[in-house]
N, C-alpha and C positions, 0 to 999 in steps of 0.2 A: 220663426228664426230660419235664415237661409244659410246653408253650408256650402262653402266653395269647394267643389270636388278637386280643383287644381291644388288648393291648399292641403287637402287631405292626402293627395297623392304625394306632395312635397314632404309631408310629415312622415309618411310611410317610408318613402325613399331615404329620408335622413335617418330614421330608426334602423333600417337595414343597413345603412353605411356604418352606423355606430356598432351594430352587431358584428359586421365584418371586420371592423377594426379591432374589436375586443378579441375575435377569434384569431385574427392575424397576430396580435400581441401575445396570445397564449402560445400559438405555434413558434413564434419567434423566441419566446422564452424557453421553450422546450428543446429547441434546436441544440444549443451548447451542451445541454445535459445528455441528450441522445448521442450527440457526437463524441462526447467523453465516454460514455458507456460503450460505444461501438469501439473506441480506440483501446479501451481497457480490456475488452473481450479479446480483440486482436492480440494485444500484448500478452495476455495469459496463454493463448494458444501458441504464441512463439516461444514462451518460456517453456511450456510442457515439451514442445518439439526440441528446443535446445538441450533440455535436461536429458532427454532420451539419447540424442546424438552424442552429447559430451560423455554421458555414462557409458554408452557403447564403445567410445573411443578409448576411454580409461581402462575398461575391461577387455579390450581387443575382441570385441564382437560386432555383429551387424545390428544396427538400430533399425527403427521403422523404415520400411522402403516401398510398401505396397499401396497404401492410402495416399494417392496423389504423388505428384513428383517429389522425390526424396523423402516421402512419408510425411509431408507437411500437413496432411488432412487427418492424420491418425488421431489427434486429440479431439477433433470435431466428430470423427466417427465414434470414438469412445463416449463422448457426451450424448449423442444421438441414441446410442445403444442403452445407456442408463435412463434416458427418458422413457423408453418402452419396457424396461424391466419391472417387475411386480414390486409394489411398494407395501412391504410387510410391517406390521404394527405388533409390538409385544402384547400378549393377551392380559397380562396383569400389570402392565406399566401405565404411566400417566400419558395418554396419547396426546393431550395438548402441549405438555412440556416437550414430549418426544418430537412433535412436529415443529414447534416454534423455535427450538434450540439452533438447528442448522440456519434458519433464516436470520436470527439475530447475529450469529457469527459472520454471515456474508454482508448483511445490510450496514452493520457497524463499521466494517472495513471500507465498503463502497462510499459511504458518507465522508470519509476521510480524504478522498480525492478532490472534494470541493475546494481545498485550499492549496492544492498543488499547482504552481505556475509552470506550465510546460514551456512557455516562451515569453517574450516581452508582451505585456498587455494580455496574456492568454491564460486567465485563471478564472474559475467560476466565482470564487468569493475571496477577495483580498481583505483578510481580517487582521486586526492588530493582534490577535492572540492566535494566529493561525497554527502554530506548532503545538501549542497547548491544547488546542481544540483537537488536534490529531491524537494526542496522548489521551485526552478525555474519552474521545469516541472509541478508540481502540481498546480502552479498558473495559468496555462493554462485552467485547467478544468472549472472554473467559465465562462470563455469566451463562451465555448460550451453551458453552461446553459443559458447564456444571448441570444446566437444565437437561441436556441431552443425556448425560450419564445417570442423573437421578431418574428422569422419566423412563429410562430403559428397564428399570427394576432388575438390574443385573449387577452384582457386586463388583465384577471386573470393570464394567462400563463406569460405575460410580467411583471406583478407585482411580480410573484413568481421567475422569473429570476433575477429581481432586488434585491429581498431579499437575494437570494442565493449569489449574488456578494457582497452585503453589509456585509453579515455574514462572508463570506471567508476573506474579507479584515480586518475585525475587529479582527478576531482571527489568522490570519496568521502572524500579526506583533509580538504578544507576543510569538508565536511559534518559529518564526525566531530568536527572542532575546534569547530564551532558547538554541536553537542549537548553537547560537553564543557563549554563556557562556561555553558550552561543548567544542566547538573548541578552545577557549582561553586556557582551561586547557589541551587539549589533542592535537587533530588535526582535520582537516576538512575530512580526509579519514575515511570511515566507518571501514575498517580493522584495522587502527591504533587506533581507538577509542576502539574497542573491546580488542585489545592486550594490551592497556594501563591499562585497568581494570583487567587484568588477574594475575597480579603479586601477589596481596594480597587476591586473591579469592573473598569470599563473602563480605569481608570488604572493597575491592577496587572498588565496583561498584560505579558508579556516582550517584546512588540513594541516598547514604549517603553523598556524597560530595555537591550535588545540590537537596536537598529535596524540596526547594521551586520551583526550575525549573521543577522538576519532576511533581508536582501537576499542574502547569501551563501548561505544555506540555500535561498532561492527559486531562484537561479540553478543551484545544485548539484543540487537535486532534479529541475529540468527536464533537466538533462544526464544525471542517472541514469536517467531515464525515456525517454531518447533522443527527446526531443520537440524539434520545430523551436524555435530554430535550431540544435539540437545533435543531429540525426538522422543523423550521418555513417555509422554502421554500416550503415544500410539505405538510403543515397542511391542512388535508382534511376539517376540520371544517371552516376554514377561507378562503381558496382560491381554493376550489373545489379539485384540485390536483396539484396546482402550475404550474410550467414549464411543467409537464407531461400531462396536461389536454387533449390536441389534439392528443396524441401519442397512438399507438396500435401496436399489434404484437411485432416483435423482437426489434424494436426501443424503445418500452416502456420497454422491458426487459433489454435493454442495460443500462438504468439509475439505475436499481437496481444491475446489474453486476458491474457498476462503483462505487456504494455506498459500496458494500462488498469488492471490490478490495481496495478502499481507506481505509476501516477499517482494512484489513489485513495488507496493508503496513504501516499504522500507528502503528499497534501493533508490527510489525517487528522493526520498528525504536525505539519504546520504549525499546524493548529488547536489541538492538545494543547500544543505547545511555546510558541507565540507568542501565540495568540488566546484563551486562557482556557478551551478545551475546551467542557465542557456548561454552564458558568456564564454567567448573564445579566450584563448590564453595570451592575447596581445595586451601589454600594458597600456592603460589610459584609453583603450578603444573597446567599447562594448558593442553588442550586435546591433542595437537600434541606431547608434551614432554611426557605425560603419556604413549601414545601408542608407542612412540619411545623407551622408557625404557622397555616396556613389549614385544617389537618386534612384535607387532600385525600389520597387514596390514594397509596401509594408507587408503584404501577404508573403512575398518571397523572403523577407526578413524574419517573419514568424516561422516560416517552414525551416530556415536554417537554425533558428533557436531550438525548434522541436527536435531537429536532427542531432544537435549538439547534446541537448539534455538526455535524449534516448541513447546516444552512444556512451556516455558516462554511466548511465543507469545500467546498461547491458554489460558494461565492463564489471561492475559490482556483481551483478547476477552471475556472471561467469565465474567469479571467485566464490560465490555461495555454492553453486552447483558443483564446482570442482572439489570444495571442502566437504560436501555431503558424501561424495563417492571416494574420499581419500582417508578421512579420519574415522576412528571407531567410535562407538556409542559410550557415552559416560554413564556411571551409576547414578542413582538418584541423590545419594549423599554427596558425591563428588559435584554434581550439578548445583545443589543448593549451597554447598561451601564455597564454590567459585563465585556465586552471586553475592552471598552475604559477607563472606570473609575477605574477599579479594576485591570484587568490582566496586562494591558499595564504599569501602573506605578510600579507594584510589579516585572514584568519581567525587567523593566529598573533598579530597585534597585538591583535586583539579578545580572544583568550583571556588575553594578558598583561594587558590593562587589567582584565578581570574578576577575574583572580587578584589584582591589586594592590589592587583595591577591596575584595575580601574580606579580604585581610590587613590593610588599614587599618581596617576596621570591627571587627575583633577587639579 
């Protein structure tokens, strides 16, 4: 049997080409994910800097000013410092639950960014149940907080974890009912919800169609992010530091990262659900149509869409940060009463009104 060496070389080169194509496909698949992670990281650093500057302005003091120009690198310096701090473990605690808890809190929130449309055709996963996927995934985060409190073998930490779970359940139900009201009017896809608001410009925003739902969503999202006046799970005056008491180093930092990640994604969902997403406020003109008419490149159109989305998002973030440094903390009974006795009945009434209007319009 005679084997042609040229044929063997062709086969080898073909197999190498196929391997390179597979590697290229994997890299190309990872590029959007890594780009999104990089953008999220930069967004969190900007939020931390903004909070420090805004709080300093409200309290009439000097904010961060030494780490980089205007102190913009202070959050990065704090993160690097936490990486090199000693990682302590409770001697009689459950070390597995203690270590897994912060990771669950961060990963569950990061997965929610996959359904966020930052601009026209710029979304990792355009799913028909995008908004409900966010609610389902974000519901996992309190489990991580419970695991952290229980694994610490500290009664104060465990009590803080229980408070976090109770608060999350109390305010997640009204938030879900507000999202359901939006879905009945439009769709459960985040992209479809934005496009449904683009036809009439500023007047087509769901903010005007669902003003009650917007206020409930605003309050519930602040409570979900454990921001003042709803930061009972980690109130230093009452519970030492809540479920974070026994943590140190980067694990301690992960809880703060999870808090700011949750605040950022809540702000993005306010923009998408109620403020028209990436669209500008000109009636009958959306961002993609505007730049197709002017024959400007698609990349430039996406950039403008991202800028509009982030501008609306950081407007809501400014409101959240100002609220934190303005209002006092609620008691636990006041917090639960607000969720169960006021927001839940009002959100149910809002859902009933939305359903009735949809049935009458058929």
